[in-house]
C-alpha positions as CSV (number, residue, x, y, z in Angstrom):
1,M,0.0,0.0,0.0
2,R,3.1,2.3,-0.2
3,D,2.8,3.1,3.5
4,A,6.5,2.8,4.3
5,A,6.2,4.1,7.9
6,A,3.6,1.5,8.9
7,A,5.6,-1.2,7.0
8,A,8.8,-0.2,8.9
9,A,6.9,-0.4,12.3
10,Y,5.7,-4.0,11.6
11,Y,9.1,-5.2,10.2
12,R,10.8,-3.8,13.2
13,V,8.6,-5.8,15.6
14,A,9.1,-8.9,13.4
15,L,12.9,-8.4,13.3
16,N,13.0,-8.0,17.1
17,R,11.5,-11.5,17.4
18,D,13.8,-13.0,14.7
19,P,16.9,-10.8,14.8
20,K,19.0,-13.1,12.6
21,N,16.5,-13.0,9.7
22,G,18.3,-11.3,6.8
23,E,15.2,-10.7,4.7
24,L,13.4,-8.9,7.6
25,L,16.5,-6.8,8.2
26,D,16.6,-5.8,4.5
27,R,12.9,-4.9,4.5
28,T,13.1,-2.9,7.8
29,F,16.1,-1.0,6.4
30,L,14.5,-0.2,3.0
31,S,11.1,0.7,4.6
32,L,12.8,3.2,6.9
33,L,14.8,4.6,4.0
34,V,11.9,5.0,1.5
35,G,9.8,6.6,4.3
36,G,12.5,9.2,4.9
37,N,13.5,8.1,8.4
38,I,17.2,8.2,7.5
39,D,18.6,8.5,11.0
40,D,17.1,5.1,11.9
41,A,17.8,3.7,8.5
42,V,21.6,4.4,9.1
43,K,21.5,2.1,12.2
44,Y,20.1,-0.7,10.1
45,A,22.4,0.0,7.2
46,D,25.4,-0.9,9.5
47,R,23.8,-4.2,10.2
48,V,22.9,-4.8,6.5
49,A,26.5,-4.0,5.4
50,A,27.9,-6.3,8.2
51,A,25.8,-9.2,6.8
52,D,26.5,-8.3,3.1
53,K,29.6,-6.2,2.5
54,S,28.6,-5.4,-1.1
55,D,25.1,-4.2,-0.4
56,R,25.1,-1.1,-2.5
57,V,22.1,0.7,-0.9
58,A,23.4,0.2,2.6
59,R,26.9,1.5,1.5
60,L,25.2,4.5,-0.2
61,V,23.3,5.4,2.9
62,L,26.4,5.0,5.1
63,G,28.4,7.1,2.6
64,V,25.8,9.9,2.5
65,N,25.5,10.0,6.3
66,A,29.3,10.2,6.6
67,L,29.3,13.1,4.1
68,K,26.6,14.9,6.1
69,K,28.9,14.6,9.2
70,K,31.9,15.9,7.1
71,Q,33.6,12.6,7.6
72,Y,34.9,12.7,4.1
73,T,37.4,9.8,4.1
74,A,34.8,7.5,5.6
75,A,32.2,8.7,3.0
76,R,34.5,7.9,0.1
77,R,35.4,4.5,1.6
78,E,31.6,3.5,1.9
79,L,30.7,5.0,-1.5
80,S,33.6,3.1,-3.3
81,Q,31.8,-0.2,-2.2
82,S,28.4,0.9,-3.5
83,V,29.2,0.9,-7.2
84,R,27.5,-1.6,-9.6
85,G,25.4,-0.6,-12.5
86,P,25.0,2.7,-14.5
87,I,23.0,4.6,-11.9
88,T,24.9,3.6,-8.8
89,D,28.3,4.1,-10.6
90,L,27.4,7.7,-11.5
91,T,25.9,8.4,-8.0
92,A,28.9,7.0,-6.1
93,T,31.3,8.9,-8.3
94,L,29.5,12.2,-8.0
95,L,29.1,11.9,-4.2
96,S,32.6,10.6,-3.7
97,S,33.9,13.7,-5.7
98,W,31.9,16.0,-3.5
99,A,33.5,14.3,-0.5
100,Q,36.9,14.8,-2.0
101,F,36.1,18.5,-2.6
102,G,35.0,18.7,1.1
103,A,38.4,17.3,2.0
104,K,40.0,20.3,0.1
105,D,41.1,18.2,-3.0
106,T,39.4,20.0,-5.9
107,K,41.8,18.6,-8.5
108,G,41.2,15.0,-7.4
109,A,37.4,15.6,-7.2
110,V,37.2,16.8,-10.8
111,A,39.7,14.2,-12.1
112,A,37.5,11.4,-10.5
113,I,34.4,12.8,-12.4
114,D,36.4,13.0,-15.7
115,R,37.7,9.4,-15.3
116,L,34.2,8.0,-15.1
117,A,33.2,6.3,-18.3
118,G,29.6,5.3,-19.2
119,P,26.6,6.0,-21.3
120,D,26.1,9.3,-23.2
121,W,23.6,10.6,-20.7
122,Y,26.4,10.8,-18.0
123,A,28.0,13.8,-19.8
124,I,25.5,16.4,-18.6
125,F,25.8,15.3,-15.0
126,K,29.6,15.1,-15.2
127,D,29.9,18.6,-16.6
128,L,27.4,20.2,-14.3
129,H,29.0,18.8,-11.1
130,A,32.6,19.4,-12.2
131,G,31.5,22.9,-13.0
132,M,29.9,23.4,-9.6
133,I,33.0,22.0,-7.8
134,L,35.3,24.3,-9.8
135,D,33.0,27.3,-9.2
136,L,32.8,26.7,-5.5
137,A,36.6,26.3,-5.4
138,G,37.1,29.8,-7.0
139,Q,38.3,28.4,-10.4
140,E,35.8,30.5,-12.3
141,K,37.3,30.2,-15.8
142,E,37.4,26.3,-15.7
143,A,33.9,26.3,-14.2
144,G,32.6,28.4,-17.0
145,K,33.9,25.9,-19.7
146,R,32.1,23.0,-17.9
147,F,28.8,24.9,-17.6
148,E,28.9,26.1,-21.2
149,R,29.5,22.5,-22.3
150,A,26.5,21.2,-20.2
151,Y,24.4,24.1,-21.5
152,K,25.2,23.3,-25.1
153,A,24.3,19.6,-24.5
154,D,20.9,20.5,-23.0
155,A,19.6,24.1,-22.8
156,S,16.3,22.9,-21.4
157,A,17.8,21.3,-18.2
158,L,16.7,23.7,-15.4
159,R,19.7,23.3,-13.1
160,V,22.2,23.6,-16.0
161,V,20.5,26.8,-17.0
162,E,20.6,28.1,-13.4
163,A,24.2,27.1,-12.9
164,Y,25.4,28.7,-16.2
165,G,23.2,31.8,-15.8
166,S,24.5,32.3,-12.3
167,W,28.1,31.9,-13.5
168,L,27.6,34.4,-16.4
169,S,26.0,37.0,-14.0
170,R,29.1,36.8,-11.8
171,N,31.8,36.5,-14.4
172,K,30.5,38.0,-17.6
173,S,27.5,40.3,-17.6
174,P,23.9,40.4,-16.4
175,Q,22.8,40.7,-20.1
176,E,24.4,37.4,-21.1
177,A,22.9,35.7,-18.1
178,L,19.5,37.2,-18.9
179,A,19.7,35.9,-22.5
180,V,20.2,32.3,-21.1
181,Y,17.2,32.6,-18.8
182,E,15.0,34.2,-21.4
183,A,15.7,31.4,-23.9
184,F,14.6,28.9,-21.3
185,D,11.5,31.0,-20.5
186,K,10.4,30.9,-24.2
187,V,10.4,27.1,-24.1
188,L,9.0,26.6,-20.6
189,P,7.3,29.8,-19.6
190,R,7.1,31.3,-16.1
191,H,9.1,28.7,-14.1
192,P,9.2,30.4,-10.7
193,L,13.0,30.0,-10.3
194,I,13.6,31.4,-13.8
195,V,11.2,34.3,-13.2
196,D,13.0,35.1,-9.9
197,A,16.4,35.0,-11.5
198,M,15.3,37.3,-14.4
199,T,13.8,39.8,-11.9
200,K,17.1,39.9,-9.9
201,L,19.2,40.3,-13.1
202,K,16.9,43.2,-14.4
203,A,17.5,44.9,-11.0
204,G,21.3,44.7,-11.7
205,E,21.9,41.9,-9.1
206,K,24.5,39.2,-9.5
207,L,23.1,35.7,-8.8
208,P,24.4,33.5,-6.0
209,I,26.4,30.4,-6.6
210,L,24.1,27.3,-7.0
211,V,25.5,25.2,-4.2
212,S,27.4,26.5,-1.2
213,S,29.0,23.3,0.3
214,A,30.0,19.7,-0.4
215,Q,26.8,18.6,1.3
216,A,24.6,20.8,-0.9
217,G,26.5,19.6,-4.0
218,A,26.0,16.0,-3.0
219,A,22.3,16.7,-2.4
220,E,22.1,18.2,-5.8
221,A,23.4,15.0,-7.4
222,L,20.9,12.8,-5.5
223,Y,18.0,15.2,-6.3
224,G,18.9,15.2,-10.0
225,L,19.1,11.4,-10.3
226,G,16.1,10.9,-8.0
227,A,13.8,13.2,-10.0
228,S,14.9,11.6,-13.2
229,L,14.4,8.0,-11.9
230,G,10.9,8.9,-10.5
231,R,9.8,10.1,-14.0
232,R,11.1,6.9,-15.7
233,G,9.3,4.3,-13.6
234,G,12.0,3.7,-11.0
235,E,9.8,5.0,-8.1
236,D,11.4,3.1,-5.2
237,L,15.0,4.1,-6.1
238,G,13.7,7.6,-6.9
239,L,12.2,7.8,-3.4
240,V,15.5,6.6,-1.9
241,Y,17.6,9.2,-3.7
242,L,15.2,12.1,-2.9
243,Q,15.0,11.1,0.8
244,L,18.9,11.0,0.9
245,A,19.1,14.4,-0.9
246,L,16.8,15.8,1.9
247,H,18.9,14.2,4.6
248,L,21.8,16.3,3.3
249,S,19.8,19.4,2.5
250,P,16.4,19.2,4.4
251,N,14.9,22.4,2.8
252,H,15.9,21.7,-0.8
253,P,12.8,23.0,-2.6
254,L,13.2,21.1,-5.8
255,A,13.8,17.8,-4.0
256,L,10.7,18.4,-1.9
257,L,8.6,19.2,-5.0
258,S,9.9,16.1,-6.8
259,L,9.2,13.9,-3.7
260,A,5.7,15.3,-3.5
261,D,5.2,14.8,-7.3
262,L,6.4,11.2,-6.9
263,Y,3.9,10.6,-4.1
264,E,1.1,12.0,-6.2
265,S,2.0,9.6,-9.0
266,L,1.9,6.8,-6.5
267,K,-1.6,8.0,-5.4
268,K,-0.4,9.1,-1.9
269,P,-1.8,12.6,-1.6
270,E,-1.4,12.7,2.2
271,L,2.3,12.1,1.9
272,A,2.6,14.6,-0.9
273,I,1.0,17.2,1.3
274,K,3.6,16.6,4.0
275,A,6.4,17.2,1.5
276,Y,4.7,20.4,0.2
277,E,4.4,21.7,3.8
278,R,8.2,21.5,4.1
279,V,9.0,23.8,1.2
280,P,10.5,27.0,2.7
281,A,8.3,30.1,2.6
282,S,11.3,32.1,1.3
283,S,11.6,29.9,-1.8
284,P,10.1,31.1,-5.2
285,L,8.6,27.6,-5.4
286,H,6.6,28.0,-2.2
287,R,3.6,29.3,-4.1
288,N,3.6,26.2,-6.4
289,A,3.8,24.0,-3.4
290,E,0.7,25.8,-1.9
291,I,-1.3,25.3,-5.1
292,Q,-0.4,21.6,-5.4
293,M,-1.1,21.1,-1.7
294,A,-4.7,22.4,-2.3
295,A,-5.1,20.0,-5.2
296,N,-4.1,17.1,-2.9
297,L,-6.5,18.2,-0.2
298,D,-9.2,18.2,-2.8
299,T,-8.2,14.6,-3.8
300,L,-8.6,13.6,-0.2
301,D,-12.2,15.1,-0.2
302,R,-11.0,17.9,2.0
303,S,-12.4,20.4,-0.5
304,D,-13.4,23.0,2.0
305,E,-9.8,23.2,3.3
306,A,-8.6,23.3,-0.3
307,E,-10.9,26.2,-1.2
308,K,-9.9,28.2,2.0
309,H,-6.2,27.5,1.3
310,L,-6.5,28.9,-2.2
311,Q,-8.6,31.8,-1.2
312,A,-6.0,32.8,1.4
313,L,-3.3,32.5,-1.3
314,I,-5.2,34.6,-3.7
315,K,-5.8,37.2,-1.0
316,R,-2.0,37.4,-0.5
317,H,-1.3,37.4,-4.3
318,P,-4.4,38.8,-6.1
319,D,-2.5,38.7,-9.4
320,D,-1.6,35.0,-9.2
321,I,-3.4,33.5,-12.2
322,E,-2.3,30.0,-11.4
323,A,-3.9,30.1,-7.9
324,V,-7.1,31.6,-9.4
325,M,-7.1,28.7,-12.0
326,A,-6.6,26.1,-9.2
327,L,-9.5,27.5,-7.2
328,G,-11.7,27.5,-10.3
329,N,-10.7,23.9,-11.0
330,V,-11.6,22.8,-7.4
331,L,-15.0,24.5,-7.7
332,R,-15.6,23.0,-11.2
333,G,-14.7,19.6,-9.9
334,H,-17.4,19.9,-7.3
335,K,-20.0,21.2,-9.8
336,K,-20.2,24.7,-8.3
337,F,-20.5,26.0,-11.8
338,A,-21.8,29.6,-11.2
339,E,-19.1,30.1,-8.6
340,C,-16.3,28.7,-10.8
341,A,-17.3,30.9,-13.7
342,D,-16.9,34.0,-11.4
343,V,-13.5,32.8,-10.2
344,Y,-12.2,32.1,-13.8
345,S,-13.5,35.6,-14.7
346,K,-11.0,37.0,-12.1
347,G,-8.3,35.1,-13.9
348,V,-9.4,36.3,-17.4
349,D,-9.3,39.9,-16.0
350,L,-5.6,39.4,-15.2
351,I,-4.7,38.6,-18.8
352,K,-3.9,41.8,-20.7
353,N,-3.0,40.2,-24.1
354,P,-4.4,36.6,-24.4
355,E,-2.0,34.2,-26.0
356,K,-2.2,30.5,-27.0
357,S,-1.4,29.1,-23.5
358,N,-4.5,31.0,-22.1
359,W,-7.0,28.9,-24.2
360,V,-7.5,26.7,-21.2
361,I,-9.0,29.4,-18.9
362,F,-11.6,30.4,-21.6
363,Y,-12.4,26.7,-22.1
364,F,-12.9,26.0,-18.4
365,R,-15.0,29.2,-18.0
366,G,-17.0,28.2,-21.1
367,I,-17.8,24.8,-19.4
368,C,-18.9,26.6,-16.2
369,Y,-21.1,29.0,-18.1
370,E,-22.7,26.1,-20.2
371,R,-23.3,24.0,-17.1
372,S,-24.8,27.0,-15.2
373,K,-27.2,27.7,-18.2
374,Q,-25.5,30.8,-19.6
375,W,-25.0,29.5,-23.1
376,P,-24.3,32.8,-25.0
377,K,-21.4,33.5,-22.6
378,S,-20.2,29.9,-22.9
379,E,-20.3,29.9,-26.7
380,A,-18.3,33.2,-26.8
381,D,-15.6,31.6,-24.5
382,L,-15.4,28.4,-26.4
383,K,-14.9,30.4,-29.6
384,K,-12.3,32.5,-28.0
385,A,-10.4,29.3,-26.8
386,L,-10.5,28.1,-30.4
387,E,-9.2,31.4,-31.7
388,L,-6.2,31.2,-29.3
389,Y,-5.6,27.5,-30.1
390,P,-7.2,26.5,-33.4
391,D,-8.3,22.8,-33.6
392,Q,-7.8,22.1,-29.9
393,P,-9.6,18.7,-29.7
394,H,-11.3,19.2,-26.3
395,V,-12.7,22.6,-27.3
396,L,-13.7,21.3,-30.8
397,N,-15.5,18.5,-29.0
398,Y,-17.3,20.6,-26.4
399,L,-18.5,23.3,-28.8
400,G,-19.5,20.8,-31.6
401,Y,-21.3,18.6,-29.1
402,S,-23.2,21.6,-27.5
403,W,-24.3,22.8,-30.9
404,I,-25.6,19.4,-32.0
405,D,-27.3,18.8,-28.7
406,Q,-29.2,22.1,-29.2
407,G,-30.0,21.2,-32.8
408,V,-28.0,24.2,-34.3
409,N,-25.0,24.4,-36.6
410,L,-25.3,20.7,-37.2
411,D,-22.8,20.4,-40.2
412,E,-20.2,22.6,-38.5
413,G,-20.6,20.8,-35.2
414,M,-20.3,17.4,-36.8
415,S,-17.1,18.4,-38.7
416,M,-15.6,19.8,-35.4
417,I,-16.3,16.5,-33.6
418,K,-14.8,14.4,-36.4
419,K,-11.7,16.6,-36.3
420,A,-11.5,16.1,-32.5
421,V,-11.8,12.3,-33.0
422,Q,-9.1,12.2,-35.6
423,Q,-6.7,13.8,-33.1
424,R,-7.9,11.8,-30.0
425,P,-9.2,8.4,-31.4
426,D,-8.8,6.7,-28.0
427,D,-10.6,9.3,-25.9
428,G,-13.9,7.7,-24.9
429,Y,-15.7,11.1,-24.2
430,I,-14.8,12.5,-27.6
431,V,-15.9,9.3,-29.4
432,D,-19.1,9.4,-27.4
433,S,-19.7,12.9,-28.7
434,L,-19.4,11.7,-32.3
435,G,-21.8,8.8,-31.6
436,W,-24.3,11.2,-30.0
437,A,-24.0,13.6,-32.8
438,Y,-25.0,10.8,-35.3
439,Y,-27.9,10.0,-33.0
440,R,-29.1,13.6,-32.9
441,I,-29.2,13.7,-36.7
442,G,-31.0,10.4,-37.0
443,N,-28.1,8.2,-38.3
444,Y,-28.7,5.5,-35.6
445,D,-26.6,2.7,-37.2
446,E,-23.5,4.9,-37.2
447,A,-24.4,6.1,-33.7
448,V,-24.4,2.5,-32.4
449,K,-21.1,1.8,-34.0
450,Q,-19.4,4.9,-32.5
451,L,-21.1,4.5,-29.0
452,E,-20.1,0.8,-28.8
453,R,-16.5,2.0,-29.4
454,A,-16.9,4.7,-26.7
455,I,-18.1,2.1,-24.2
456,E,-15.0,0.0,-24.9
457,L,-12.9,3.0,-24.1
458,K,-14.9,4.2,-21.0
459,P,-17.1,1.3,-19.8
460,E,-17.9,2.8,-16.4
461,D,-19.3,6.1,-17.7
462,P,-23.1,6.5,-17.0
463,T,-23.7,9.0,-19.8
464,I,-22.1,6.8,-22.5
465,N,-24.1,3.8,-21.3
466,D,-27.2,5.9,-21.4
467,H,-26.5,7.1,-24.9
468,L,-25.8,3.6,-26.2
469,G,-29.1,2.5,-24.7
470,D,-31.0,5.1,-26.6
471,A,-29.2,4.2,-29.8
472,Y,-29.9,0.5,-29.3
473,W,-33.6,1.3,-28.8
474,R,-33.8,3.3,-32.0
475,V,-32.4,0.4,-34.1
476,G,-34.8,-2.1,-32.5
477,R,-32.4,-3.8,-30.0
478,E,-34.7,-3.2,-27.1
479,L,-33.4,-5.8,-24.7
480,E,-29.8,-4.5,-25.0
481,A,-31.1,-1.0,-24.6
482,R,-32.7,-1.8,-21.3
483,F,-29.5,-3.5,-20.2
484,Q,-27.4,-0.4,-21.0
485,W,-29.9,1.9,-19.2
486,A,-29.9,-0.3,-16.2
487,H,-26.1,-0.1,-16.2
488,A,-26.2,3.7,-16.6
489,R,-28.6,3.9,-13.6
490,D,-26.2,1.8,-11.4
491,L,-23.2,3.9,-12.3
492,K,-24.4,7.0,-10.3
493,P,-25.5,9.3,-13.1
494,E,-26.1,13.1,-12.5
495,P,-29.1,13.5,-10.2
496,E,-31.2,15.2,-12.9
497,E,-30.5,12.3,-15.3
498,L,-31.6,9.5,-13.0
499,P,-35.4,10.0,-13.3
500,K,-35.1,10.2,-17.1
501,I,-33.2,6.9,-17.2
502,E,-35.7,5.2,-14.8
503,E,-38.6,6.4,-17.1
504,K,-36.9,4.9,-20.1
505,L,-36.4,1.6,-18.2
506,K,-40.1,1.6,-17.4
507,N,-41.6,2.7,-20.8
508,G,-38.7,2.8,-23.3
509,L,-38.3,5.7,-25.7
510,A,-41.2,7.5,-27.2
511,A,-41.8,6.7,-30.9
512,E,-40.4,9.1,-33.4
513,S,-42.6,11.2,-35.5
514,S,-40.8,10.7,-38.8
515,N,-40.3,7.6,-40.9
516,Q,-36.6,7.6,-39.8
517,A,-37.4,5.1,-37.0
518,K,-38.9,2.5,-39.4
519,A,-35.9,2.8,-41.7
520,T,-33.4,2.4,-39.0
521,K,-35.2,-0.5,-37.3
522,K,-35.0,-2.6,-40.5
523,T,-31.2,-2.4,-40.6
524,G,-30.8,-2.2,-36.8
525,D,-30.0,-5.9,-36.0
526,G,-26.5,-5.5,-37.5
527,G,-25.9,-2.5,-35.2
């Protein structure tokens, strides 16, 4: 269940009753480690290493703990025994080099990094860390060469951009540093750390060095690898690295955000909240942590707390469009449609010149207007979203579906939905829209075909089951229609839809006034 703290408590009790059991010892150690109880994990790491001298995780933990205590020789000794495999080789080398730097041997530290051979993706880590060691040692010229090389290898790596930009601001000019940050901002707009750096540079400030000690440098290595592992499916090792990074640097904002993000992906919102709470108030990332924390409170059905949390944040930062969006999203998720339209409007008012990335706020407000029976306003917002982002599939689908459902702009609505399906053929809701569009124009055979596909993609959706029931009835498959309606009824449909479904179960669908029904019934058995 991914509850490492509870697991560790049970394993400890079991181990006390069977102290020589190696498997229980390993599991106790790893549970403490993954749960972030590093001080206790260190005690068990000693026992694990005594039982198996080559246990790389135990050696890594002992090495990191020695580094934290500035016992640099011991750290290097432990880390030298933890190598085996591409990730652990790189980790051990970077950490060992930081220990060497801590022991005042900059030349040896950089040489050890340069000696490490391995896959191509090592290069950026090697240049970044060699650069940081040289920068901290006052060898600015050599540091600059390393940072520039790392930057040329990947100009979208956040820490590389920060390290290089900081170096440029101190050794070249604020303008050159600003150019590096602005290039990143064009690709990934408004990252809080980048915005903060650009603000300082424009005010004529030089940027501080990225890491200030051997411990902070080692934490940076563990954070970088941990975040990368977490994104690539190595959740447990990612958790270990991030917890060790925080053991060395307890307030590392990016490590805390990565840890929280990993907990979210593991469906552990309560643990994510604890990580977000630790992000320092002084960090430019604190606001992001607050917004994400509210989203996790909402996931835990603590939506009142989430709303209050975001309202307080907006009160402190009235121009924070992301916080406004987050509050609108919470309200929309709880079907408070009139309220969420008002909140999104506050966000729209903050946008002076709408650009492509703003399509989403108009789309969400359009949904809230439509659901709160304010169709003219909804239509205007959906059109605006499409103007900002032509052919956006969700907007095409919503506007096209709404038109067809109202019996207006049928041809244009149908072509919009078809365009959306071409882009998102495996989206059950969009395929449902196409099926329902065919139903509304009387092409029941095609409606059945599309709605059956939508059901395959989203079998538990009450609306799609209800739609398929209607289509089956129109092609004469009345037994199957009743089955679908019964299924829709049991899947907790919207309260206003339930009586309609129950009425259909009782009496079926009213006969159509045109001859369309007879025509479709004849061909209906093939569905």
